[in-house]
N, C-alpha and C positions, 0 to 999 in steps of 0.2 A: 262450156269450154271443152276443147279437145283434151282427152286424157293424155297424160304424160307418164313416162316411166324413168326413174333415175337408175342409171346403170352402174354396176359395181366397178371399182378401179381395176385396170388391167394388171396382170401379174408382171408385166414388163413393158418396155417401150420399143423393143425390137420389132421391126416391120419386115414384111416380105420385101423382096427386091423391088424397089420403086424407081422408075426412071426419072431422074431430075433433069429439067432443062439444063443445057450445057452452061449457060451463063449463071443460072441459079446455083448450080453445083460449084462453079468456080468462085463465086462470091461468098458462099455461105460460111466457110471456115474462117477466112480473114475477117469478115464482118463480126462473127461471134467472138473471135479473139480480141478485136478492137473494143467491142462493147464490154467484154469481161475485164480487160486490162484498164481501159480508160473510164468506164462507167460502173464498174463493179456489178455487172449484170448478174441477177439471180433469178432462178426459176423454181417455183414450188408447184406441187401437184402434177408433175409431169406424168405420174402414174395414171392419171385420169384420161390421158390421151389413148384412144384405142390402139392396140398393138397391130391391128390389121383392119382392112376394110375401109370404106368411105366414112367421112364425118365432116361436120361443119365446125369451124372455130369462130365464135362470135365474141368480139372484144370491144372495149371502149376505145375512143379515138381522139387524139389531140393533134398529132402531126405525123410526118413521114417516119419518125423514129419507131412508131408503133409497129409498122410493117417489118422493120429491121429486127425488132425484138422477137416478134413471132417467127419470122423466117429463120432466126438463129437458134430458137429453142424447140420448135416443133420438129420432130425427126422425119417428117414426110414433107415433100414439096407442097406448098400451098398455092392454089390458084386464087389470088385475091380479086374481089370485085372492086373495081377502081372507077371513081367518078371522072367525068370528062375533063374537068379543070386540072386534075392530077395526071390523067392519061395523056393529055396534050399540053402539059405545062411548058415544055420547050419542044423544038423540032426533033430532039433526040428521044424524048420520052416515049412516043409510040413504038419506036424501034426497041427500046429497052423493055417496055412492058410486054410486047409480043414475045420476046425471047425469054421473059421470066414466066410466061404462062398466065399473065393477068387477064381478067375478063372486064372489058369496059362496060359500064352500066349508067344509064340515065336515072337520076333520082327525082327529077321534077315530074316524071310521068311513069306509068307502068312500062317496063322494058322487057317484053316477051322474049326478045332475042337473047338478052343477057341471062334470063332465067333458064332458057333452053340450054345455053352453053354450060351454065353451072350444073344443071341436072345431068348433062352428058358427062361432065367431069366426075360427078359422084357415081353415076352408073358404071363408070369404068374403074371404080375403086379409088379415086383420088380424094383430095382434101380441098375444100373451099373455105377461104377466109373472108369474113364479112364484118364490117363495122356498122352495126345497126343504126347508130346515130346519123349516118349519112355524112354530111359535112363535118369537118373538124369541130370539136368543142372548143370555143374560143375563151371560155370562162374557167377552164380547169376543173369542171365538174361533169358528171354524167348527165347527158341530155336525154330527151324522150326518144325512144327507138322508133324507127320506121317499119312498116309491116312487111317489107321485103324479106326479112330474115324468117318471119313466120311462114310466109308463102313457100319459101325454099325448104324449110324444115318439114312442113306438112306434105308438100308434093313429093319430096324424096323419101321421107320416113327414116332418114339416117340419124345417128346420134348428133346432138349439138353440144359441143364442149364450150362452156363459158370461160372467158379469160379476162382478168383484171390487170391492167398495165398501169404502173405507177412510176413517176419520175420524168416521163417524157415531156409533160407540159412545162415543168419547172426548168428542164434542160434547154428549152428553146424560147420560153417566154421573154419577149423583148429583145431577142437576139437578131442581129442583122446578118444577112447573107446565109441564113439557115445553118450557121455553125453553132452547134450546141455547147453550152458550158458543161463542165464536168459535174455530173450529178448522178448519184446511184439510181440505177434503173432496175425494175423488178417486174416480174409477171407471175401471177398465180392462176393456175387452171383449177376448175372445179369439176365435180362429178358430171359426166355426160348425161343428157336427158333426151329420150326419144319420144316424139309426139306421134299420136295415132295418125297414120297416113290418110290423107284426104285429097282427092283429085281436084276438087273445086271448093276450097274452104270458104265459109261465109265470112263476111267482114268482121262480125263479132268474135268469131273463132280466131281470126288472124290477130285481132287486137289483144285478145286474152293471151295468146301464145307469145306475142311480142312482149307483153308486160312480164310474163313468166321468165323469159330469157333475159330481159333487162334487170329483173330482180336478182337473177342468178349472177349476173355480172357485178351488180352493185354490192353483193355480199362478199365479193373478192377484193374490193377496193379498201384502202386504208381508211 
């Protein structure tokens, strides 16, 4: 297995001046306010988010609320890797995602273009958000992770911050028109872990790193 190193918590969460996409910046404060007032949003372990430099946020995934929770609590703009059915959900979605800095990715096959764009984002000091399960979990539990997160972690060598999101499944389970019920939402961030950089990681290495990341996420869930 690839060696990994658990990184210490940052002394603070202030970051160097980071340019937010205009739409991202405009929506971030009102979304955070709405989630806090209507859903009692709480965030623990924010000190584990690196105060500067690139990193990957890897989280469990139930529905669109997960992206809102991360976008509202992570102090840097996140370039989310987004599946085609979400990126093209409506005629307006591609316009929205382009202006939010999202990266479309195919999950049914290796997507070299998406990996390249994610690596470029990290090389420029940005933050990439990924939901390793791929499609939404429809059962309210953590599913098996896909190896894309390990490939990105190994190719980039940047820290991976695990995040466990709770309450989003219950908020939308059985709801029509994607309107959530009022339910407390919470996110917990864990210690960042850096994996030994590998330009062409073997399949067994990718599988082991994926399991390590998913175990880190699982440890943060209720």
